[in-house]
N, C-alpha and C positions, 0 to 999 in steps of 0.2 A: 874558134868562136867569132862571128863577125860582130863588128862594133855595136850595131843596133841590138843584137841579142844580148850583149853585155848589160844594157840598160835594163832589159827585162828581167835578167838574172839578179840584178841589184833590187829591183822591185820585189821579186819573189823572196830574196833574202830578208828584206825589211818586213814582209808579212810573216815569215817564219818566226822572227824575233817576237812579233806580237802574239803568236801562239804560246810562247814561253812566259811573257809578261804582258798581260792585257793592258792596253794603253800605250805600248811602246810605239804603235802606229798612231800618231795623233790625227791624221787624216789620210784617206785613200780615195782617189776619183778616178781610178784607171779601170781597165778591163775587168769586169766582175768574174770573168773565167779565171783569171790569176788567183784571186782569192778563194774561189771554189777548189781550185787545184791544191792550194795550201792546205785548206781545211780537210781535204780527203786524205792528206799524207798522214804517215805515222808521227806522233810528237817529235819534234826535232831534238837533237842533242846539242847543248850549248857549245861544247868543244867542236863539233862538226860545223857549226855556224861560224865559229871563229876561224877555222880553217878555210871555208868557203870565202869568208870576207878577204882574207889574205891572198887566196888564189885569184879572186876577181880583181883585187888591187893591181896584182901584177899583169893581169890581162888588160886592164885599162891603161897601164902605163905603156904598153906595147901597141896599143890600138891607134887607129887613125881618126879617133874622135878629135873635135876641135878642142883647142887648149882650155877654154872655160869649162867645158864638159869634162875633161879629165881632171882638172883641178878639183871641181866640185865632187865627183865621185871618188876620187882618191882620199879627200878629206872625210867623206861620209864612210867609206869602207874602213878607214883606220879606226874610226869611232866604233863601228860595229865589231871589228875584231876585238877591241878592248872590252866591250860589253859581253861578247861570247866568252872570252877568257875568264871574266870575273864571275859570270854566271855559272861556269863549269867549276868554280871553286879555286881558281888559281888566285894566289895573293897578289893584288896590285895596289901599290902604294896610293893613297888618295890623290895627291897632287899629280902623279903620273896618270892616274885615271882621268882627271879633269883635263890635263893637257892633251891626251889622245882623244878624248870624246869632244873637245870643244875648241881645240887650237888656241887656248888662253892659259896663262899661269896665273893661279889665284895668289895674291899676296895680301897680307894683313894691313890694315890702316895704321894711322899714327895717333895714339891718344892725345899727343899734344894739339894736333889739328882738331880733334873732337872737343878738346877743352876751348880752343879758340871759337870754334862754332857755337858752343853753349854760351860763351860770353856774348857773342854777337847776337844770338837769339834773345839772351836776357835784356839786352838794350832795346830790341825790337818789340817784345811783348809787353802788353799793358799789365799794370799792377806791380806788386812787390812779392818777394817770396822765392821759393825754389822754382827754378826754370821748368822742371817737369810739371809741376803742379800748374803753373800759369799756362803752359802749353796745353794741358788737358782741359783747363778752363776755357780756353779760346776755342778748342775743337768741340766742346760739348755744346757750344752755342748752335751748331748747324747740323747736328746729328739728324738724319732723315728718320721719322718714325717709320716702323715697319709697314703700317698701312698706306704710307705715301711713297714708299721706294719704288714701286712699280711705275707710278705716274712720273716720278723724278727721272727714272731710267729712260723712259720713252721721250721725254722732253729734251734730255741731253743727247740721245742718240739722233733725234731728228735735227738738232742744231748742228751737231758735228757733221752729219751726212751732208747737209747743205754746203758747209764750208769745203768738205773733201770733194764733192762733185764739181765745184767750181774750180778748185786748184789742181787736182790730180786726175779727174774723170773716173767714172765707175761703169763697168759694163751695164748694158741695159737689162733690166730685170732682177738686179742684185737685191737680196733682202737679208735682214738680220732679224731672228726672232730671239727674245730673251725670256728667261724665267728666274724666279727667286728660288734658291735652294738653301738647305742647311747641312751641317755635319759633313763638310768637306775639308781637305787639307789646304785649299788655296781660297783667295778672296773672290776671284772670278775665273771663268775658263771659257774659252771660244772654241767651239767645234765646227770645223768647215765640212759641209755635207756635199760639196761639189755643186756645179750648176749655179755658182755665184750665190749660194745660200749657206748663212752660218746660224748656228744657235749658240747664245751667250748665256751662260749660267752664272748668276751672281749669288755669292754665299751671304745670306743675311745674318749669320752668326758673328761676322766680322764687326758688324755695326758701322754702316757707311755713313760718311759726312757729305753734305752737299759739295762742299769745297774740293772733295776728293773724287766725286763721280766724274767730273770731265776727264781727268787724268785716267781713271780707270776705264772709261769707255773708249777714249781715244786709243788707249792700248789694245783693247780686245776687238774693237770694230772699226771705227773711222778715225784715223788712217792706219791703224795698227793690223792685227792678225787678219780680220775679214778682208780688209782691203788688199793686203799683200796677196792672200790666197786667190782672190778674185782676178787680180790683174796678172798674176803667174799663170793661172789656168786659161785666161784669154790669150796671153802672149806666148809663154813658153811651151804650154801643152797644146792648145788648140791651133795656134798659128804656126809654131815651129816644130811641133811633133816631138818634144823632148819627154819621152816616157818617164824618165827618172823623177820628173817633177809631179807626177800623179801621186806620190806618196811623201808624207812628211813625218820624219822620224824623231822621236824624242832622244835626247842624250847624244846629239850629233852636231857638228859645227853650224848647220843651218839654223839651230836654235839660237845661237849667239846673236846672229844678224837679226833673226825674227823678233827676239826680245828687246834688242837695242833699238830697232826702228820703232817697236810698239811703244816702248817707254819714251821715245822722242816724238811720239804721235801728236801730243797736244802742242808742242813746240812747232810741229810742222804744219799743223791744221790751223792754228789760231796765232801762235807766237806771243810776243810780249803783249800784255794787256788782256791775257786769257782770264784773269781773276775778274775784272770789271765785267767782261763778256759773260761769264758764267753767272755772275749775279743778275744780269738781266734776264737770262734764261729762267733762273729760279724765281725772279720776282713775279713772273707770269703765273707761277703756281702758289704764291703767297708764302714762299720760303725765303727767309732773309739770310744773306751770305755778305760777309765783309770780303768781297772778292779781291780788293787791292791788298789788304793784310794777309790773306790766304797765299796770294802770289808771292809776296815778299818773304813770308815764312818758308814756302817751299823752296826758294831760291837759296836760303841760308841752309835748309836742311840737306841740300845736295852735298854738302861738305861731310855728311854722316853716311853717304851711300856705302862705304866699305864696312860698316859696322855688321851687316848681315853676313858678309863673307867672313869676317873674323869669327862669328859664332859658328859658321859652317866648318872653318878649319879646326876651331876648338872641339866640335863634336866628333869629327873623324879623325882627330889626333889624340883622342883618349879622354877628354874632359867629360865630366858629368853633365847631363841635361841641365841640371840646376845652374851650373856655372854659365852655360850658354845663355840661359834665360836671364841671369843676372847681368850678364854683359849687354844683352839688348835692352834691358830695362834701364841700365845706367847710362849708356852712351846713346842710344836711339831713343831715350826718353818715352818708351812705350809702356802701356799698362801691362801687367804680369799676363793676363788672359791673351793678349794679342802676342806677347813674346812666346808664350807656350804654343800658340797656334803656328807661329813660324818655325819653331823647333820641331813641331809634328811634321811639317812639310820636309824640313832638312833630314828628317830620319825615316821618311817614307822610302821603301825599297826602290821605287821607280824614280823618285824625284830627289834622292839624297844629294846629288851633286849639282842639281839644276839651278840653285841660288846664284852660282857664278855667272850664269848667262845674262841675269840682270844687271849685275855689278859690272862685269868686263864688257858686256855688250854695249851698255850705255856709255862708258868711258871711251871705248873704241870709236863708236859711231859719232858721239858728240864732237870729238876731235876731228874726225873725218868730215862732218858737215861744216865745222867751223874753219878748217884749214883747206877750204876749196879753192881752186884756181880763180884767178881774176876772170870776170865775166860770166862766171858760174854762180846761179843763184842757189840759195838753200833749198828751194823747191825742186830745181833740176837735179840736185845731189840726192835728195830724199826720194825722188821718182826712180832713180837708179836702184835704190834698195828695194822698191816695190817691184821692179821689172827684171832685175839681173840675178843670175845664180852666184852671188858673191859669197865668199867664205872669209873668216877672220885673217887668214895669211894674205889673201888678195887685197883686202882693204889696207892692211899694214904695208904691203909692198907699194901701193899707190901713195901712201903717206911718206914712205921713204924715198920715193922718186919724185915727190912733189907734184903728183899728178892731180 
């Protein structure tokens, strides 16, 4: 099989996984004939898909594809093989599944560090009493009423888009449509439709706060998922003709980079001072936000980032859902309803391991952005995430080599 045919076979394989589990393909912008071909085939067998992934991986290794393409495809196909094996009923230990799918090893956090963060937060929050209650009191002040959520989303999206166009550039004609939904296992979801168009759904059940909307929309749109998809379609697909980037697959290493860069979106688009910046955006809507305090609180809460992964490891290590909910309530200081919503996400058949991409993706890429070579700006580094087909192993290799 010639090298370019390998990439088409990879795309077909990803589309076949989506027939087994709807949503496995997060987005597809390639040749419609390939999707029609897969739709006309008999239902695929998971074990066969796993074997096909293994075979393709060996052929990629022996191909004359450029090294970045071989590295990307090898990582993706390793993940697909693991997913196929698990779907076929083969027992795969949870940590081994995460390592194969995401090229990261999930590790639990340190309760002593959580206690230190709680003490620091207690010194920061106004009032007296339990830290969790004081945090809820602060957060309750800027909850966006359901009838104002749409206008708040529009204002923040517009402000972020202006920042991103100036700093990173966007293809001509790109657009984001948003809608408010309910009864979903996530807080928000961005679907890339191709042609530089995305649809962002925001789950009203979560109860969104004005101080959190900039982070949420930076993650989903500017300069997060939407921006990454647009720039990679413009560059890797249209300019360079790399067919493998017409499909984005859930539960693969590319997700770790995508979620990490998205979680760092507000850091990249606005940076220090995002709190007062957000307060100005909301002031025009008559929504009051203590942006400076919100920014300080979020900086402290980063120390609790591993708590979600703790709950994930508990759930898939035999613990009851009630124990995972209690862990999230205790250490992440979240209300029971929100904790149960997170656990629902962690037990969803498609998303069961996905929480790791947020935790480990942020950790890895924050370090990569901070430890950049002299003379390289943070924006330059972030632009590489938007444009290049990196995987976690390649990022770690650069860190190890001091690149």
